[in-house]
N, C-alpha and C positions, 0 to 999 in steps of 0.2 A: 127270640135273636131279631136284631134290628135290620132294618133296608138296608144300612150301607156296607153291613156284612153279608147279606144273601146277594146285592150285586156285587160286593167284590169275589165273592165266592165265585160266582157264576163267570165272572172276568178270569180270574185265574184257571177253571175248567177250560174254558174257551180258547186261552193262551196256551196252555198244555195240550190240548187238541190239536191246534194250529202247528204247534213245534213239533207233535209226532208226523202231523202229516207232511209238514216240510222235508222232517227226516227222511221219511220213505221215498219221497218225490226226490230228494237231493241224492239217494242211493241209486234210483231209476236213472238220474239224470247222468250221473258218472258213468253208469253201466253203458247207457249210450252212447256217450262221447268217446269210451272205450271200444266199442263196436265201429263206430265211425272211422278211428283211427287204425283199427287192424284193417279195415276195407281198403283205406287210403294207401297203407303198406302194403295190402297182395296185390293192389291195381299198380304200384311201382310207380305212384304220384309223391309219395313222400309221408313225413308224419307233423303231429301238431303237437305240442305241449303246450300247459297251462298250470298256473299257480293255484287256481282255486275255482270252485264252480258252486253257484248257489242257487235255487229257485224257492220264490216266496209264492204259497197261495193268497196270501193277503193282497199282496200288490200285482200278482200275475205276472213278475218279472223274474228272468232268468239272466244272470251276472256271470260273465267269465272273467277272470284277471291273469295278465300277464300271458296272452296267446304268443305262440312262435309257431310258424308253419315252414317247415325245413324241407324244400323239394328233394327229392330222389335224385334227379339230374341238375348238376351244379347250374347248369344253365338257365334254367326256368328260376323265373321269380319268387322270393321269400317274403314273408309278412309276418310283422309282430304288433301286435296291438296291447296296450296298457291294459282295457276293459273294453268290454263287448255287453252290452244290455240288449237284450230282447225282450219286446213287451206288445201290449195292445194285442196278444192273440186273442183271436175270436175263432171258436171251431163250430162250423156246421155240421150239416149232415156227411159231408164229403170230407176225402183225405187232406185235401189242401187247405190251411187256415184261410177264412173268409178275411181276416185282416192281420197286418203283422208290421211291428217297427223295431228296426235293429239301429242303436247307437254306438259308433267305435270311436273312443276318444286316445289320440297320440298314437297313430298308425306309422309304422314305417314300413316303407316298401321297399324290398330290395331288388333292383334289377342288376343281376350280377353280367359277368361278362363285359363289361361296358366297352371293353376296345371293340369286341365282334360286334356290338349294337351300332357303332359310330363308325362301321368299315367302309359305309357308302357315302357317310357325310360330309360336307367340306369343312373347312377349318373353322369357318366365321360358329358355324352350328356348334361343334364340339367345344369350341373356348367358350362360347355363350354359356353353355351346360356346365362346365368345369368351373367358370367364374361365379357363378349364381345359384348352383346347386351344391348337394353336398357327394362328392364324389371321392371315394376313399378306396384303396387296393382294387381297383378295377370292378368298383360297384358303386351303382348310382342310388343314394338313397333319398327317396320323396316322402316329407313329413307333412301330415294332414290330419284331419277330424273327419267322420262321414257318417250322415246319417241317411237311411232308405226304408224304404217299405211299398207296403201295396193295400190294394182292396179288391177283392175279387168278388163279384156277384155271379154267383153259379147259374140262378135263372136267367138273366139277362146275358151271360156269356160274355161279360164285362171284366177287364181286368186295367185297374189304375195304379199305375207306378211310379216312385218319384225317388230319387236322389240329392243328397246335396253335401257338397265339398268344401272345405274350408282350409286354408294353410295359412297360419299366420304370417303377416305381413309382405303377404305373395298376392293371393286371389281368394275369391269366392266362386263358386259355379251350382247351377240348379239346373237338373233334367228331370221333364217328368212326360209322360206318354200315357195316351189311351188306346189299348186295343180291345176289338168287338170281335166277336165270334169266335168264343174258346170253348164250345162245347165238349170237346175231346181232351182237354187239360187236365181234369180229376181223373178221368178214364185213365189216362195215360200213367200217370202217377201211382197208381193203382197195381199197374202191371211192372213198373220198374223192378228189375233185378238189380240190387245194388251191386252185387258183386260183377256184374256183367256191364255195370251202368255206362264206363269209360267206353265202351264198344260201341253201345247202342244207343247214347245219348243223343247225337247227331242225327240219327235215322229217324229216331221218336220225336225231337222237337221240330224237325221239317215236317213231320206228318202233323203234327198238332197246329202249327201254325199256317200250314198250307191254305187254309180257307180262313185263315184269320185275318183282321186288317186293321190296320195302324190308322185312327182317327185324327190324334193331335200328336204332335211332339214338339216339347217347348225346352229351350235352353237359355240360360242368361250366365252373364259372367261379368264379376265386377272386380276390379283392379283394385288391390290394395298394396302396389309396392313392387310388383314383378316387372311390370312393362319398364319402368324407369330403369330398375336394376339393367335389364337388357339394354336398353336406349345407352347407358351410359358403360357398358362392355364393349358395344358396336361401335360407340364413338371413339373408344380408343384402339379400335382394329385399322392395323396400316392400309389396308385397302378402303376402307371407308373413310381414314384421315385423308387419303389422296384424290377420293371423289369430291370429299369438300373441299380441298384446296385447290383442285382443279376450277372451282367455282367461285375463287377466291372468299372464301368462307372459313373463320376459325373451326376448328374440330371441336364441338361440343352437342351436346343433345340437343338444344333448339334448331341447330342448323342443321343435324342429323335429319330430324323428321322434316324440314325443308326441302332438304337433298330427297329423301323418299318420297314427298309429295310431288317433286318435281319429275322423279323418275315413273310415278304412277300416271300423270298427266301425260306424259311421253308413251306409255304404253298403250294408251288408250288413244292418242292421237295417231300412233302407227298401226291402227287397225286397220286391215284390207277390207274389210267387209263393214256394212250397216251395223253400228251398236244399237241392239235392244234397249227399251225403255227400262226392262227391268235390268239390265247391266249399267246402264248408267244411275239408277237409284243404287245398286248394290257398289258402285265405286263410290257413290255419294257417301254411304256409310263407312267405308273404309277410309276416306278423307277425313271423317270424323274422329274415326277411332287412332289414327296417327298424330290429328294434330292434339287432343285432347290432352289434359293433364293427369285426368281419372278417367281411365277409357272403361266402357261399359258397354254391354251389347244383351239385347233381349230378342229372340227370335222364337217365332212363333209358326209351326207348319202345322198345316190343319187339309183333311183331304176334301176335295172336289165333290167325291163321292161319298154318300151317306154311308157304304158299306165298308171305307176306309181303303186304304193304299195295301193291295194286293203284292205276293211275291212278284209276279208278272209283272206287275207295274213297275217295281224297282228295277227289273229287269230292262225293261223298255227305257228309262232313264238312264241307266247304266250303257246301253248299248247306244243311245242318242247323245251319249257324253254330254247328259246335262242339259240337251237343246233349250234355252228359254220356252219356246211354244209349246213344245211337250210338255215342259216341268209346270208351264201355267195351266194346262188342260188339266192336270193331275192334282196339282196343290195349291193352296193361299199360303203365301210368305207374306207375315208381317215382321217387320224388323224397326227396332228403338236402338239407335246408337246415341242419343241425345241429338241428332240431327232433325232437321225438320220434313225430313221424307219417311215415307213408308214403303216398302216394298210389297207388292202381290201380284 
């Protein structure tokens, strides 16, 4: 028997073994999804549907197609996703995978009861949403793609997580964070009772994160047309038209920006106390965002303390109403909006 037939036979045998393993894994996957669906229904949260679920041991990837979650309560959000790919699974000795990546294509988030959501909003805020977003049948539809994941280092008790969102012709945004001192995370997951999860999750997550510290939080925003659409809608608003005309300006986007900048300057000038250096720098970045044709923003918060920001630190910030002196003693703030200043 020639070498090529031997190699060919081995390849066929290997493919058959993988196909059988994939079949068994597919059966386990669909069984697990059915269990999750039953638990969602029993807890009163709702149900999800999908057209296909597959798993590949070769690529170590799970794929779900045409996923649709229908909430039990009509007022709660629903979601539909063309495809979900779960990859990068790295399993250590603990329950929680040490690494995970999730990619979702063509997400449609349904915010139901739009009228109730906007009950306390002013007329301009509502019109900006109705003019620039998909609002139908008392429902706000948001369309975007998303990717998210994490790396969990059990020995170091460190969690690095990220998420990326992209809405075509609208905007891109990225969020990443690092949390340290999570020794109880895996133990807590081991003790979770799925049926009672809804009642217990708040208490258990509070316990997990009580000693944890946030060491870094990064946020970035890249405008891809959303701000221009909002400006155009606002420039056509009767109140905005009147405000611009009162200054002798033609109602258009450029003059709207000038009006907003003037209002910002007046707000700073009317302060009844001394404005801190941090506030001045933040105002400079806001000016840059208002004036820019392609707004972008990158913000990094890092903890002054190596153990990170604790829950009690956030409580102090909230109780002090974000007082700049207290904030600067707890966090370093770096901002890039295209302006020549950086807040710290």
